[in-house]
DRENNU-930797 format. One line per 4 residues: number of its first residue (from 1); for each residue y, z, x of C-alpha. Coordinates in nm, 4 decimals. Layout:
BEGIN
NUM) Y/Z/X; ...
END
This chain:
BEGIN
1) -0.0193/-0.0121/0.0041; 0.3452/-0.0988/0.1479; 0.5383/0.1003/-0.0940; 0.6633/0.3585/0.1209
5) 0.6146/0.4221/0.5152; 0.3291/0.5922/0.6407; 0.5633/0.8603/0.7851; 0.9152/0.9306/0.7212
9) 1.0909/1.0240/1.0181; 1.3176/1.3663/0.9788; 1.6706/1.2330/0.9431; 1.9564/1.2299/1.1370
13) 2.1743/1.3229/0.8456; 2.1499/1.5652/0.5683; 2.0201/1.4355/0.2243; 2.1508/1.5418/-0.0985
17) 2.0702/1.4286/-0.4438; 1.8729/1.1892/-0.5761; 1.8580/1.0324/-0.2190; 1.6338/1.3638/-0.0842
21) 1.4060/1.3952/-0.3945; 1.3495/1.0131/-0.3952; 1.2627/1.0658/0.0056; 1.0331/1.3649/-0.1083
25) 0.9042/1.1599/-0.3762; 0.8173/0.8728/-0.0961; 0.6188/1.1030/0.1154; 0.4168/1.2742/-0.2129
29) 0.2971/0.9271/-0.2513; 0.2302/0.8630/0.0517; 0.0671/1.1838/0.1616; -0.1857/1.1073/-0.1677
33) -0.2841/0.7760/-0.0450; -0.3474/0.8965/0.3001; -0.5379/1.2138/0.1818; -0.6114/1.2145/-0.2100
37) -0.5453/1.4667/-0.4090; -0.8090/1.7264/-0.2186; -0.5995/1.7543/0.0536; -0.2272/1.7597/-0.1124
41) -0.0097/2.0429/-0.0276; 0.3579/2.1079/-0.1094; 0.3495/2.1468/0.3180; 0.2158/1.8652/0.3943
45) 0.4867/1.6763/0.1905; 0.7667/1.8548/0.3605; 0.6633/1.8095/0.6981; 0.6256/1.4450/0.6378
49) 0.9347/1.4323/0.4425; 1.1285/1.6550/0.7491; 1.2506/1.9021/0.5241; 1.1075/2.2556/0.4179
53) 0.8686/2.3805/0.1302; 1.1517/2.5901/-0.0532; 1.3354/2.2487/-0.0911; 1.0378/2.0620/-0.2668
57) 1.0073/2.4019/-0.4914; 1.3448/2.3660/-0.6111; 1.2722/2.0711/-0.7587; 0.8875/2.0446/-0.8899
61) 0.7416/2.4195/-0.9420; 0.4019/2.3174/-0.8654; 0.1816/2.0439/-0.6696; 0.0647/1.8887/-0.9886
65) 0.4355/1.8330/-1.1300; 0.5387/1.6726/-0.7951; 0.2392/1.4664/-0.7892; 0.2943/1.3404/-1.1283
69) 0.6632/1.2720/-1.0621; 0.5796/1.0583/-0.7367; 0.3191/0.8660/-0.9486; 0.5926/0.7664/-1.1697
73) 0.7750/0.6279/-0.9128; 0.5684/0.4665/-0.7185; 0.4663/0.2606/-1.0963; 0.8842/0.2160/-1.1454
77) 0.8699/0.0446/-0.8062; 0.5690/-0.1994/-0.8756; 0.6959/-0.2544/-1.2382; 0.7870/-0.6445/-1.2835
81) 0.9868/-0.8067/-1.5624; 0.8486/-0.8918/-1.8920; 0.7482/-1.2761/-1.9315; 0.9227/-1.4345/-2.1845
85) 0.7000/-1.7597/-2.2236; 0.7783/-1.7960/-2.6276; 0.4648/-1.7253/-2.7612; 0.2470/-1.3803/-2.7823
89) -0.0485/-1.5987/-2.6298; 0.1482/-1.6808/-2.3147; 0.3403/-1.3361/-2.2780; -0.0261/-1.1420/-2.3045
93) -0.1872/-1.4108/-2.0270; 0.1222/-1.4138/-1.7804; 0.1213/-1.0145/-1.8119; -0.2389/-0.9054/-1.7351
97) -0.2905/-1.2270/-1.4612; 0.0614/-1.0104/-1.3400; -0.1385/-0.6790/-1.3798; -0.4260/-0.8612/-1.1290
101) -0.1667/-0.8503/-0.8799; 0.0472/-0.5573/-0.8945; -0.1288/-0.2934/-1.0626; -0.5291/-0.3175/-1.0041
105) -0.5321/-0.2028/-0.6307; -0.3069/0.0959/-0.7503; -0.5769/0.1943/-1.0412; -0.8808/0.1507/-0.7818
109) -0.6743/0.3934/-0.5699; -0.6135/0.6375/-0.7946; -0.9279/0.6318/-0.9631; -1.0574/0.7973/-0.6006
113) -0.7761/0.9548/-0.4696; -0.7311/1.1814/-0.8024; -1.0923/1.2712/-0.9297; -1.0475/1.5836/-0.7968
117) -0.6964/1.6038/-1.0099; -0.8752/1.5462/-1.3363; -1.1254/1.7777/-1.2986; -0.8775/2.0439/-1.1584
121) -0.6563/1.9860/-1.5345; -0.9038/1.8578/-1.7312; -0.6884/1.5215/-1.8146; -0.7830/1.0941/-1.7623
125) -0.6119/0.8181/-1.7190; -0.4678/0.7879/-2.0426; -0.2627/1.1143/-1.9943; -0.1306/0.9709/-1.6752
129) -0.0532/0.6922/-1.8521; 0.1562/0.8718/-2.1150; 0.3373/1.0711/-1.7549; 0.4198/0.6920/-1.5971
133) 0.5164/0.5304/-1.9611; 0.7489/0.8801/-2.0290; 0.9954/0.7911/-2.3259; 0.9962/0.3461/-2.2827
137) 0.8454/0.1286/-2.4611; 0.5551/-0.0183/-2.3150; 0.5146/-0.3670/-2.2481; 0.2597/-0.4344/-2.4920
141) 0.4954/-0.3081/-2.8057; 0.7727/-0.5288/-2.6609; 0.6188/-0.8308/-2.6380; 0.4207/-0.7316/-3.0006
145) 0.7648/-0.6879/-3.1456; 0.8931/-1.0534/-3.0146; 0.5694/-1.1992/-3.1408; 0.6717/-1.0214/-3.4858
149) 1.0138/-1.1583/-3.5051; 0.8493/-1.5283/-3.4330; 0.5972/-1.4665/-3.7085; 0.3356/-1.5166/-3.5053
153) 0.2058/-1.1685/-3.5999; 0.1135/-1.0115/-3.8990; 0.2903/-0.6253/-3.9025; 0.0617/-0.5357/-4.1552
157) -0.2905/-0.5859/-3.9314; -0.1632/-0.3806/-3.6356; -0.2283/-0.0469/-3.5486; -0.1385/0.1070/-3.2277
161) -0.5205/0.0881/-3.0881; -0.4807/-0.2577/-3.1244; -0.1584/-0.3303/-2.9910; -0.3101/-0.1618/-2.6476
165) -0.6218/-0.3309/-2.6982; -0.5859/-0.6351/-2.4353; -0.4696/-0.3819/-2.1801; -0.7352/-0.1527/-2.2517
169) -1.0175/-0.4083/-2.2167; -0.8412/-0.5198/-1.8495; -0.7942/-0.1252/-1.7438; -1.2105/-0.1023/-1.8138
173) -1.2824/-0.4133/-1.6230; -1.0494/-0.2666/-1.3559; -1.2227/0.0788/-1.2899; -1.5562/-0.0725/-1.3697
177) -1.5384/-0.3442/-1.1058; -1.2487/-0.2764/-0.8545; -1.2131/-0.6355/-0.9081; -0.9516/-0.9111/-1.0509
181) -1.0455/-0.9876/-1.4036; -1.0955/-1.3856/-1.4178; -0.8666/-1.5978/-1.5721; -1.1443/-1.6889/-1.8248
185) -1.1859/-1.3305/-1.9318; -0.8113/-1.2918/-1.9980; -0.7995/-1.5715/-2.2144; -1.1312/-1.4662/-2.3769
189) -0.9578/-1.1237/-2.4465; -0.6071/-1.2677/-2.6178; -0.8433/-1.5908/-2.8012; -1.0887/-1.4326/-2.9255
193) -1.0159/-1.0710/-2.9785; -0.6811/-1.0311/-3.0026; -0.5323/-1.3177/-3.1728; -0.7824/-1.3305/-3.4669
197) -0.7139/-0.9429/-3.5314; -0.3585/-0.9836/-3.5563; -0.2766/-1.3584/-3.6733; -0.1252/-1.3836/-4.0161
201) -0.4409/-1.4313/-4.2580; -0.3536/-1.7738/-4.4105; -0.3568/-1.9178/-4.0458
END
């Protein structure tokens, strides 16, 4: 991963505010990549960031809070603009193709690095997704809303599970295989599973 450097050197000047917070989060992400959650500690993050434990604890009360904040920042840094192809089919295929390039390696990495965290906290990837999404509307919700406005989708046929279905199937493939999803499989998800579930019934 090239989101951050493997080592963050001690700065020559005093960092404050968002600059300091981002440096701490970058250090935490790098620490997670290097050793996983099992060896993830406040001390290690502080040392990597060239600061002290109290500086970290003033912002996050526990290593779990710091970990989630670091993962959210990493996700924000890799977020790409939404495609707008003019059709729901084109948008979802473009999104899943892009996810192959930008999200697959992160999903595979986190499934290994966070095993101990999930066991310790009794949470899973669904909970982690909620943290990373925050208050934002998901990409699928956005492209589905656009498709409803174009008349491609019958809003009466939508449920929360159906809206997330394409990405749920993609995530399952990613976590089970750690390999990119072939384009033919992406098109099958869209054409034979998703679109028949949401298209207006008179089509």
